[in-house]
VEXVEXTOR-263802 format. One line per field, with one value per residue (C-alpha): residue number from 1; residue in three letters; z, x, y. Coordinates in steps of 0.1 Angstrom, whole numbers, plus 2048, in hexadecimal, padded with zeros to 3 digits. Last residue first. Example, Ala and Ser with C-alpha at 12.3 -4.5 7.8 and 13.67 -1.06 7.14 Angstrom:
2
num = c(2, 1);
residu = c(Ser, Ala);
zz = c(847, 84E);
xx = c(889, 87B);
yy = c(7F5, 7D3);
END
This chain:
578
num = c(578, 577, 576, 575, 574, 573, 572, 571, 570, 569, 568, 567, 566, 565, 564, 563, 562, 561, 560, 559, 558, 557, 556, 555, 554, 553, 552, 551, 550, 549, 548, 547, 546, 545, 544, 543, 542, 541, 540, 539, 538, 537, 536, 535, 534, 533, 532, 531, 530, 529, 528, 527, 526, 525, 524, 523, 522, 521, 520, 519, 518, 517, 516, 515, 514, 513, 512, 511, 510, 509, 508, 507, 506, 505, 504, 503, 502, 501, 500, 499, 498, 497, 496, 495, 494, 493, 492, 491, 490, 489, 488, 487, 486, 485, 484, 483, 482, 481, 480, 479, 478, 477, 476, 475, 474, 473, 472, 471, 470, 469, 468, 467, 466, 465, 464, 463, 462, 461, 460, 459, 458, 457, 456, 455, 454, 453, 452, 451, 450, 449, 448, 447, 446, 445, 444, 443, 442, 441, 440, 439, 438, 437, 436, 435, 434, 433, 432, 431, 430, 429, 428, 427, 426, 425, 424, 423, 422, 421, 420, 419, 418, 417, 416, 415, 414, 413, 412, 411, 410, 409, 408, 407, 406, 405, 404, 403, 402, 401, 400, 399, 398, 397, 396, 395, 394, 393, 392, 391, 390, 389, 388, 387, 386, 385, 384, 383, 382, 381, 380, 379, 378, 377, 376, 375, 374, 373, 372, 371, 370, 369, 368, 367, 366, 365, 364, 363, 362, 361, 360, 359, 358, 357, 356, 355, 354, 353, 352, 351, 350, 349, 348, 347, 346, 345, 344, 343, 342, 341, 340, 339, 338, 337, 336, 335, 334, 333, 332, 331, 330, 329, 328, 327, 326, 325, 324, 323, 322, 321, 320, 319, 318, 317, 316, 315, 314, 313, 312, 311, 310, 309, 308, 307, 306, 305, 304, 303, 302, 301, 300, 299, 298, 297, 296, 295, 294, 293, 292, 291, 290, 289, 288, 287, 286, 285, 284, 283, 282, 281, 280, 279, 278, 277, 276, 275, 274, 273, 272, 271, 270, 269, 268, 267, 266, 265, 264, 263, 262, 261, 260, 259, 258, 257, 256, 255, 254, 253, 252, 251, 250, 249, 248, 247, 246, 245, 244, 243, 242, 241, 240, 239, 238, 237, 236, 235, 234, 233, 232, 231, 230, 229, 228, 227, 226, 225, 224, 223, 222, 221, 220, 219, 218, 217, 216, 215, 214, 213, 212, 211, 210, 209, 208, 207, 206, 205, 204, 203, 202, 201, 200, 199, 198, 197, 196, 195, 194, 193, 192, 191, 190, 189, 188, 187, 186, 185, 184, 183, 182, 181, 180, 179, 178, 177, 176, 175, 174, 173, 172, 171, 170, 169, 168, 167, 166, 165, 164, 163, 162, 161, 160, 159, 158, 157, 156, 155, 154, 153, 152, 151, 150, 149, 148, 147, 146, 145, 144, 143, 142, 141, 140, 139, 138, 137, 136, 135, 134, 133, 132, 131, 130, 129, 128, 127, 126, 125, 124, 123, 122, 121, 120, 119, 118, 117, 116, 115, 114, 113, 112, 111, 110, 109, 108, 107, 106, 105, 104, 103, 102, 101, 100, 99, 98, 97, 96, 95, 94, 93, 92, 91, 90, 89, 88, 87, 86, 85, 84, 83, 82, 81, 80, 79, 78, 77, 76, 75, 74, 73, 72, 71, 70, 69, 68, 67, 66, 65, 64, 63, 62, 61, 60, 59, 58, 57, 56, 55, 54, 53, 52, 51, 50, 49, 48, 47, 46, 45, 44, 43, 42, 41, 40, 39, 38, 37, 36, 35, 34, 33, 32, 31, 30, 29, 28, 27, 26, 25, 24, 23, 22, 21, 20, 19, 18, 17, 16, 15, 14, 13, 12, 11, 10, 9, 8, 7, 6, 5, 4, 3, 2, 1);
residu = c(Phe, Glu, Arg, Glu, Gly, Arg, Leu, Asp, Glu, Gly, Cys, Val, Leu, Arg, Leu, Val, Glu, Val, Ala, Leu, Arg, Thr, Ala, Glu, Glu, Pro, Leu, Glu, Pro, Asn, Ala, Leu, Ala, Glu, Arg, Met, Leu, Gly, Phe, Met, Lys, Arg, Arg, Gly, Val, Glu, Asp, Ser, Tyr, Asp, Phe, Thr, Leu, Ala, Met, His, Leu, Met, Gln, Glu, Val, Val, Phe, Glu, Arg, Gln, Val, Ser, Asp, Glu, Glu, Glu, Glu, Glu, Glu, Asp, Glu, Ser, Thr, Ala, Ala, Leu, Gln, Val, Thr, Glu, Ile, Leu, Lys, Met, Phe, Glu, Arg, Glu, Leu, Leu, Phe, Gly, Phe, Lys, Thr, Val, Glu, Pro, Leu, Lys, Asp, Glu, Ile, Met, Gly, Asp, Leu, Met, Arg, Pro, Gly, Asp, Tyr, Gly, Asp, Glu, Lys, Gly, Ser, Ser, Arg, Cys, Tyr, Asp, His, Phe, Thr, Arg, Ala, Val, Phe, Ala, Leu, Glu, Pro, Ser, Leu, Asp, Glu, Trp, Phe, Thr, Asp, Pro, Phe, Ser, Val, Tyr, Asp, Val, Tyr, Asp, Pro, Arg, Gly, Glu, Trp, Phe, Glu, Lys, Met, Ala, Val, Gln, Ala, Ile, Gly, Gly, Glu, Gly, Gly, Ala, Asn, Val, Val, Asp, Ile, Arg, Glu, Ile, Leu, Glu, Leu, Leu, Ala, Asp, Leu, Ser, Pro, Ala, Ala, Ala, Gln, Asn, Thr, Gln, Lys, Gln, Gly, Pro, Pro, Gln, Gln, Gln, Glu, His, Asp, Glu, Glu, Gln, Glu, Leu, Ala, Gln, Ala, Ala, Pro, Leu, Ala, Ala, Cys, Asp, Glu, Ile, Trp, Arg, Glu, Arg, Phe, Leu, Arg, Ala, Thr, Ala, Lys, Arg, Val, Asn, Glu, Asp, Arg, Asp, Arg, Leu, Gly, Trp, Arg, Leu, Leu, Lys, Glu, Arg, His, Thr, Leu, Ser, Leu, His, Arg, Phe, Asp, Gly, Leu, Ala, Pro, Leu, Leu, Arg, Ala, Tyr, Leu, Ala, Arg, Arg, Thr, Ser, Gly, Asp, Ala, Asp, Arg, Ala, Arg, Glu, Leu, Leu, Tyr, Pro, Leu, Val, Glu, Lys, Thr, Leu, Pro, Leu, Asn, Leu, Leu, Leu, Asn, Arg, Arg, Val, Glu, Ala, Ala, Pro, Asp, His, Gln, Leu, Ile, Asn, Leu, Leu, Lys, Thr, Leu, Val, Gly, Ala, Gly, Val, Asp, Asp, Asp, Ser, Asp, Ser, Asp, Asp, His, Asp, Glu, Asp, Asp, Asp, Val, Glu, Gln, Val, Leu, Arg, Gly, Leu, Gly, Tyr, Val, Ala, Gln, Leu, Arg, Val, Pro, Ala, Glu, Lys, Asp, His, Ile, Arg, Lys, Leu, Leu, Ala, Leu, Arg, Leu, Lys, His, Phe, Leu, Asn, Asp, Asp, Leu, Thr, Asp, Leu, Ser, Asn, Val, Ile, His, Ser, Thr, Ile, Gln, Thr, Ala, Arg, Phe, Arg, Ile, Thr, Lys, Asp, Lys, Ala, Asn, Leu, Leu, Pro, Leu, Leu, Thr, Gly, Leu, Ile, Thr, Thr, Thr, Leu, Arg, Ser, Thr, Pro, Thr, Glu, Pro, Val, Ser, Thr, Ala, Asp, Pro, Asp, Asp, Gln, Asn, Ala, Ile, Glu, Val, Asp, Lys, Gln, Ser, Ala, Val, Ser, Leu, Tyr, Thr, Gly, Leu, Phe, Arg, Val, Val, Arg, Asp, Gly, Val, Pro, Glu, Ser, Lys, Arg, Val, Pro, Leu, Val, Arg, Leu, Val, Cys, Arg, Val, Val, Glu, Gly, Asn, Phe, Asp, Asn, Ala, Asp, Phe, Asp, Glu, Thr, Gln, Lys, Gly, Lys, Lys, Gln, Ser, Val, Pro, Glu, Tyr, Cys, Cys, Ala, Glu, Gln, Val, Arg, Arg, Leu, Ser, Val, Ile, Ala, Lys, Arg, His, Gly, Ala, Thr, Ser, Lys, Gln, Ala, Asp, Ala, Phe, Val, Ile, Cys, Val, Ala, Arg, Arg, Leu, Ser, Ser, Asp, Ala, Gly, Glu, Asp, Pro, Ala, Asp, Thr, Ala, Pro, Ser, Ser, Asn, Arg, Gly, Ala, Pro, Gln, Ser, Thr, Thr, Lys, Arg, Ser, Val, Thr, Ser, Asn, Ala, Ser, Ala, Arg, Gly, Gly, Arg, Ala, Val, Arg, Gly, Pro, Met);
zz = c(962, 981, 98E, 986, 998, 9B7, 9B6, 9B6, 997, 991, 97F, 970, 961, 951, 944, 935, 924, 916, 909, 8F8, 8E5, 8DB, 8CF, 8B9, 8AB, 8A3, 8B9, 8A4, 8BA, 8D8, 8F9, 8FC, 8FE, 919, 92E, 929, 935, 954, 960, 957, 96C, 988, 989, 989, 9A7, 9B9, 9B7, 9B9, 993, 98B, 965, 94E, 938, 936, 921, 907, 907, 8FF, 8E2, 8D5, 8D6, 8C1, 8A8, 8A4, 89E, 882, 872, 873, 862, 846, 841, 83E, 823, 80F, 813, 803, 800, 825, 837, 846, 84A, 85E, 876, 87B, 87F, 89A, 8AD, 8AE, 8B9, 8D6, 8E1, 8E0, 8F8, 90F, 90F, 91B, 937, 942, 942, 95A, 972, 96D, 974, 957, 94B, 954, 97A, 981, 963, 96A, 98D, 97D, 96A, 98A, 998, 9B0, 9B8, 9A1, 99A, 985, 970, 962, 972, 972, 94E, 943, 951, 945, 922, 920, 92A, 911, 8F6, 8FD, 8FF, 8DF, 8CD, 8D7, 8CA, 8A9, 8A4, 8AA, 8CA, 8C7, 8EB, 8FB, 8F9, 903, 925, 92C, 921, 924, 910, 91A, 934, 91F, 901, 912, 91D, 8F8, 8F5, 909, 8FC, 8D8, 8DC, 8E9, 8CD, 8B3, 8C2, 8C3, 89E, 894, 89D, 8BA, 8C1, 8A6, 89E, 87B, 869, 87C, 883, 85F, 864, 85A, 872, 88F, 884, 87E, 8A2, 8B0, 89D, 8A8, 8CC, 8CB, 8DE, 8D7, 8B7, 8BB, 8BB, 8A0, 8AD, 89C, 89D, 8AC, 897, 894, 8AF, 8A7, 89F, 879, 87A, 88D, 874, 858, 869, 871, 84C, 841, 85A, 84E, 82A, 830, 844, 869, 875, 88F, 875, 868, 88C, 895, 879, 884, 8A9, 8B3, 893, 88A, 8AE, 8AE, 88D, 899, 8B9, 8A6, 88F, 8AC, 8BC, 89E, 899, 888, 895, 898, 877, 861, 86E, 86D, 84A, 83E, 84B, 83D, 81B, 818, 822, 806, 80E, 80A, 82D, 839, 834, 82A, 81F, 837, 855, 83E, 832, 852, 870, 860, 840, 852, 86B, 84F, 841, 863, 868, 848, 837, 829, 830, 836, 816, 802, 80A, 7F3, 7D6, 7DA, 7DB, 7BA, 7A2, 7B7, 7BB, 7D9, 7C7, 7D1, 7EC, 80D, 7FF, 7E7, 804, 818, 7FB, 7F7, 81D, 81D, 804, 7F0, 7D6, 7CB, 7D2, 7D3, 7B7, 7A1, 7AA, 7A0, 77F, 777, 781, 76A, 74D, 73A, 738, 72F, 70E, 6F4, 707, 70B, 72E, 727, 732, 711, 70A, 716, 71B, 726, 74A, 742, 75A, 770, 791, 789, 78C, 7B1, 7BA, 7A0, 7B6, 7D5, 7BF, 7B4, 7D7, 7E5, 7C7, 7CD, 7F2, 7E9, 7D3, 7B6, 7A2, 794, 79D, 78D, 769, 771, 780, 75E, 74A, 761, 763, 73D, 73A, 753, 744, 723, 734, 74A, 76F, 786, 7AB, 7B8, 7D7, 7CD, 7AD, 7BF, 7D9, 7BD, 7AA, 7CA, 7D5, 7B3, 7B0, 7D3, 7CF, 7AD, 7B9, 7D8, 7C2, 7AC, 788, 77F, 76E, 781, 779, 756, 766, 77F, 768, 757, 77A, 786, 765, 763, 787, 781, 762, 777, 792, 779, 76D, 74F, 753, 75C, 743, 74A, 74A, 753, 770, 759, 76C, 78E, 785, 77C, 79D, 7B0, 79A, 7A2, 7C7, 7C5, 7B2, 7CC, 7E8, 7D7, 7CA, 7ED, 7FE, 7E6, 7E9, 80F, 812, 7FB, 80F, 830, 821, 817, 839, 849, 83E, 83D, 819, 80E, 800, 7DC, 7CD, 7E4, 7D3, 7B2, 7C3, 7CB, 7A7, 79C, 7B2, 7A3, 780, 786, 794, 776, 75E, 770, 76A, 77C, 773, 787, 7A6, 7BE, 7AD, 7AE, 7D2, 7CD, 7AB, 7BC, 7B6, 7A3, 783, 787, 782, 794, 7B1, 7B4, 7B7, 7D1, 7E6, 7E2, 7EF, 80E, 815, 810, 828, 843, 840, 83F, 860, 875, 85C, 869, 85C, 837, 831, 83E, 825, 80A, 811, 814, 7F3, 7E1, 7EE, 7E7, 7C4, 7BD, 7CB, 7B2, 7AF, 78C, 777, 780, 771, 77C, 79A, 78F, 79D, 7AF, 7B6, 7DB, 7EF, 7FC, 7EB, 7F1, 7DB, 7EA, 7FE, 7ED, 7E3, 808, 813, 7F8, 802, 826, 81C, 806, 823, 839, 81E, 81B, 840, 842, 826, 827, 81B, 809, 81D, 817, 7F9, 800);
xx = c(5B9, 5A4, 5B6, 5D8, 5CD, 5C4, 5E6, 5F8, 605, 5E8, 5C7, 5C9, 5EB, 5E0, 5C1, 5D6, 5EC, 5CE, 5BF, 5E0, 5E0, 5BB, 5C1, 5DD, 5C7, 5A7, 588, 56D, 56D, 55F, 567, 587, 574, 55D, 57A, 58D, 56F, 569, 58D, 58E, 570, 57C, 59D, 58D, 578, 594, 5AC, 5CF, 5CD, 5E9, 5E9, 606, 5F6, 5D6, 5E9, 5F2, 5CE, 5C3, 5DC, 5D0, 5AB, 5B3, 5C6, 5AA, 592, 5A9, 5AD, 587, 581, 59A, 589, 568, 576, 586, 568, 54E, 534, 531, 52C, 54E, 557, 537, 540, 563, 555, 53C, 556, 56D, 552, 549, 56D, 56F, 552, 561, 582, 56F, 55E, 57F, 590, 575, 57E, 5A4, 5A5, 5A3, 5C2, 5CB, 5D0, 5DB, 5F2, 5FF, 60A, 622, 631, 637, 64B, 644, 660, 66D, 68F, 6A5, 6B3, 691, 672, 65A, 664, 658, 635, 631, 63D, 627, 608, 60F, 616, 5F4, 5E0, 5EF, 5EA, 5C6, 5C0, 5D1, 5BF, 59E, 589, 567, 55C, 57E, 58A, 568, 56D, 58C, 5AF, 5C8, 5E5, 5F5, 60E, 61E, 61A, 62F, 648, 651, 672, 66B, 647, 653, 670, 657, 640, 65A, 664, 63F, 63A, 658, 646, 652, 62E, 618, 617, 626, 608, 5EB, 601, 605, 620, 608, 5ED, 605, 60C, 5E7, 5DF, 5FA, 5EE, 5CA, 5D6, 5E7, 604, 60A, 61D, 642, 64C, 65D, 664, 659, 66F, 665, 66F, 64C, 634, 622, 5FC, 601, 61B, 602, 5E7, 5FE, 609, 5E5, 5DC, 5FA, 5F3, 5CF, 5D9, 5F5, 5DF, 5E8, 606, 602, 609, 628, 633, 62F, 647, 662, 664, 65A, 664, 683, 690, 68C, 69E, 6BB, 6BE, 6BF, 6D9, 6EE, 6EC, 6FA, 6EE, 6CF, 6AE, 69C, 6AA, 6A4, 681, 677, 684, 675, 652, 653, 660, 645, 62A, 635, 645, 630, 624, 647, 63F, 65F, 680, 695, 68E, 696, 6B7, 6C7, 6C4, 6B6, 6CB, 6EA, 6E8, 6EA, 708, 719, 713, 725, 719, 6FB, 6D9, 6C7, 6DA, 6BE, 6A9, 6BF, 6BB, 695, 695, 6A7, 68A, 670, 688, 69C, 6BA, 6DB, 6EF, 6EA, 6ED, 708, 71E, 717, 721, 742, 748, 743, 75E, 75A, 743, 728, 705, 70A, 723, 709, 6F0, 70A, 710, 6EA, 6E6, 702, 6FA, 6E2, 6F9, 718, 709, 719, 739, 744, 746, 730, 70F, 6FB, 6E2, 6C0, 6BA, 697, 6A0, 6B5, 6D3, 6D2, 6CD, 6EC, 702, 6FE, 704, 720, 735, 732, 737, 758, 763, 75D, 76E, 78D, 78D, 789, 7A8, 7A6, 792, 771, 75D, 778, 76E, 74B, 75B, 76B, 74C, 736, 74E, 751, 72B, 727, 744, 732, 711, 720, 718, 6FD, 6F5, 718, 726, 720, 733, 74F, 752, 753, 76F, 783, 781, 788, 7A8, 7B2, 7AE, 7BE, 7DC, 7DF, 7DD, 7F9, 7F4, 7DE, 7BC, 7A9, 7C5, 7B7, 797, 7A8, 7B2, 790, 780, 794, 78F, 76A, 765, 779, 763, 744, 752, 758, 734, 723, 6FE, 6E3, 6C7, 6A7, 6B4, 69A, 6AE, 6CC, 6E7, 6D9, 6D4, 6F9, 704, 6ED, 6FB, 71E, 716, 707, 724, 73D, 72B, 72B, 74F, 75B, 74A, 759, 77C, 77A, 770, 78C, 7A5, 799, 79B, 7BF, 7C9, 7BB, 7D8, 7CF, 7C5, 7E8, 7EF, 7FD, 7DD, 7DA, 7F5, 7E1, 7C6, 7DE, 7E9, 7C4, 7BD, 7DA, 7D0, 7AC, 7B8, 7CE, 7B2, 79A, 7B1, 7CF, 7E2, 7C9, 7CD, 7DE, 7D1, 7AD, 7A6, 7B0, 79E, 77D, 762, 779, 76C, 766, 77B, 79C, 78F, 771, 787, 79D, 77F, 771, 792, 790, 76B, 770, 78E, 779, 75F, 779, 789, 778, 781, 7A5, 7C8, 7C2, 7AD, 7C9, 7E2, 7C7, 7C1, 7E6, 7ED, 7D2, 7E0, 804, 7FB, 7E9, 806, 81D, 839, 846, 83B, 832, 851, 850, 866, 884, 888, 8A5, 8A0, 89A, 8B6, 8B2, 8D1, 8E6, 8EF, 90D, 904, 909, 8E4, 8DA, 8F2, 8E6, 8C2, 8C9, 8D9, 8BB, 8A4, 8B8, 8B9, 893, 88E, 8A4, 891, 86D, 85C, 83A, 81F, 818, 80D, 800);
yy = c(5D6, 5D5, 5B6, 5C6, 5E6, 5D2, 5C1, 5E2, 5F4, 60C, 608, 62B, 624, 604, 615, 631, 617, 604, 625, 62E, 60D, 610, 634, 626, 60A, 61E, 618, 607, 5E7, 5FB, 5E9, 5FC, 61C, 60F, 603, 623, 638, 623, 627, 64C, 653, 63C, 64E, 670, 668, 656, 674, 665, 662, 67A, 680, 679, 65E, 673, 68D, 672, 668, 68B, 68D, 66B, 676, 695, 681, 668, 685, 692, 670, 66B, 68D, 684, 662, 674, 68B, 66E, 656, 66C, 651, 64D, 62B, 624, 649, 64E, 632, 640, 663, 658, 644, 662, 67A, 662, 65F, 685, 688, 66F, 682, 6A1, 68D, 67F, 6A1, 6AD, 690, 694, 6BA, 6D3, 6E5, 709, 70B, 6E8, 6E6, 709, 6FD, 6E5, 702, 715, 6F7, 6DB, 6C2, 6A7, 6B4, 69D, 6B9, 6C1, 6B3, 6D1, 6DA, 6B8, 6BC, 6E0, 6D7, 6B8, 6CC, 6E7, 6CD, 6BB, 6DB, 6EA, 6C8, 6C6, 6E9, 6E1, 6C0, 6D3, 6D2, 6E1, 6E6, 6E2, 706, 713, 703, 717, 70C, 729, 735, 757, 74D, 732, 749, 764, 74A, 745, 733, 714, 711, 713, 6FB, 6E1, 6EA, 6E3, 6C2, 6B7, 6C2, 6AD, 68D, 677, 66C, 67B, 6A0, 6A0, 68F, 6A0, 6BF, 6C9, 6E4, 700, 6F4, 6F9, 71D, 723, 718, 72E, 74C, 746, 742, 765, 772, 797, 79F, 7A6, 7CB, 7DF, 801, 821, 83F, 861, 87F, 88D, 882, 862, 863, 866, 849, 833, 839, 830, 811, 807, 80B, 7F7, 7DB, 7D9, 7D7, 7BD, 7A5, 7A5, 792, 776, 75A, 76B, 773, 74E, 746, 75E, 75A, 737, 725, 739, 738, 712, 70F, 725, 711, 6F0, 6FE, 70A, 6E7, 6D6, 6B2, 6BF, 6B2, 6D3, 6DF, 6C1, 6BB, 6E0, 6E5, 6C4, 6CD, 6F0, 6E4, 6C9, 6E2, 6F9, 71A, 739, 735, 73E, 763, 774, 765, 77A, 764, 745, 753, 75F, 748, 728, 729, 737, 71A, 701, 713, 715, 6F0, 6E5, 6C5, 6D6, 6C6, 6E7, 6F2, 6E2, 701, 716, 6FE, 6FE, 724, 72A, 724, 737, 754, 760, 76E, 75E, 771, 75E, 73A, 745, 751, 731, 71B, 72E, 72D, 708, 701, 6E0, 6F1, 6D7, 6E4, 709, 707, 6F6, 711, 72B, 71A, 719, 73D, 749, 732, 748, 766, 753, 747, 75E, 768, 745, 735, 717, 708, 708, 723, 72E, 753, 75C, 762, 780, 783, 7A3, 790, 77B, 79A, 79E, 77A, 77A, 791, 77C, 75D, 76A, 774, 751, 741, 755, 74C, 727, 725, 70C, 725, 717, 736, 74B, 746, 753, 773, 77B, 775, 789, 7A6, 7A8, 7A8, 7C4, 7D8, 7DA, 7E3, 7FE, 7F8, 805, 804, 801, 7F0, 7CC, 7CF, 7E2, 7C6, 7AB, 7BD, 7C4, 7A0, 791, 7A7, 79F, 779, 777, 78B, 775, 756, 760, 753, 771, 76A, 784, 79C, 7A2, 7B0, 7C6, 7E3, 7E5, 7E4, 802, 816, 80E, 819, 839, 840, 83B, 852, 86E, 86B, 85C, 863, 849, 84D, 861, 884, 89F, 8AF, 8B6, 8CB, 8C4, 89F, 89D, 8AA, 891, 875, 87F, 87F, 85C, 84F, 85E, 84C, 82A, 82E, 838, 81A, 801, 811, 812, 7ED, 7E3, 7F8, 7E9, 7C5, 7CB, 7D9, 7B9, 7A4, 77F, 780, 78B, 7AD, 7AA, 7BA, 7D8, 7EC, 7EA, 7FE, 81A, 81D, 81B, 839, 84C, 844, 84F, 870, 877, 86D, 885, 8A3, 8B1, 8D2, 8E8, 8D3, 8EB, 90B, 901, 90A, 92E, 930, 92A, 910, 8FA, 8EA, 8C5, 8A6, 8AE, 8C3, 8AC, 88E, 89E, 8A7, 884, 876, 88C, 884, 85F, 860, 871, 856, 83B, 845, 82A, 810, 810, 812, 80A, 82A, 841, 834, 836, 85B, 863, 852, 867, 888, 87E, 873, 894, 8A9, 898, 87F, 879, 85C, 839, 828, 804, 7FA, 7E6, 7C4, 7B4, 78F, 787, 778, 755, 745, 763, 780, 792, 7B1, 7D3, 7D5, 7D3, 7EE, 806, 801, 808, 828, 831, 82C, 843, 85E, 85C, 860, 87E, 890, 886, 866, 86A, 85A, 836, 823, 800);
END
């Protein structure tokens, strides 16, 4: 990197050291002598640009000041000076001189190794400067021609073209450090700017495509970072063979990137593509496949970054929702499991609790009108809602995924653990049990299981607050027996109706739902305390009557036998009753 221009005494000292070095005999490990290229005479412009880049490489905290300084130098070279006093220092320099000095400093970055942070700081500074300077040039151009519809050519656009034109041949350099830095600078500039010249756009796309198969993973990473932005401009109607020629390169960009996403051996390359490819209907299945990626950080990036940014999860198919939950909650990496649980209980429930878009927009406008000027809005989570919770459970197909050991049970366990507001909010009054749907029954069963299991964590069997919630919110054993009896009757009716009805498919679906409700209530009954004799006798008689019915489904029969065995007890009297 160019430093400040050396002064008198210091320069002479350096020259002395240089003379001593050249006078030494050439050893086996001595570096070959090379002549520095002729870069012209030193000038005030070169010193000014070098000082800015030297400051920019020290720390990112001074980038804003460095951008202002470099912009002042650029305006002095490219625009007419406001006053003659300010123009005297740079009156002999034009835009080409300024561009040449900036390119000279950029070339000094190329040999800097990847491990050196100074190179990354300069690259970041360059991209930020080009973005800021482009906006300022457009503002100046709009003042001169407010009615212009096309993007004007500006000093910064010419500077960008000069830099990228210089770097393009270096993308194929033999030295891996040169290739890495050239690709890094090119990709960073592409992602920093809003517009690019058409001819330059096609050249960049072709050059970066050749780097996605580079043998060095850091080079491939920077190449896909730049192509992630360029691929959005590819016309969808182009259909050519998969090659790197100028004619058919446009159509193959997305296909090549998807192939890299699936097969690149470097996890950071796959992860970068996962987060930068466009979220289209064609690309989405390839992105969701990364839930089975071999790298844990890539899987976590899918659940923690991509899926929350995807929007409403209800746009995903039922198969995708079920697979994402199953893969994430049963992942071998704990961080992936935590990210999946957070996605389910924080993001997906918010999608279900959100108001319709029109109503939300009206409320937002009314709220903005009522707010004092200058006060910012704060994004708050929606209040707990039973309807939202029921819809969330319905969206994961609880009838099929909520069986014993199903993924819906794991998801709801994580939900109750991470949402204490819903634990306090949910209640089970008499109206809750009047028309019991599969979703309602599943809420009651998972809430009951969560309170029971949380009361016995770490080997502690004593009373806890969650144990008290069961007594306060859920019905006692006797009342629960009457509720279960009613559900048994509904189940038998639907089974009989399905056997005689002409519309077998619809009636079969109803019977499956009623069977699921009964199974959830029987699972709850397996954890009850039957020390109350009245409740015990009620459940004892109910189970015997249910088991006497030949139309009771197989799984419900098995659970009823287990409940009856529990109700009878383990002593001799219980064995005789059983």
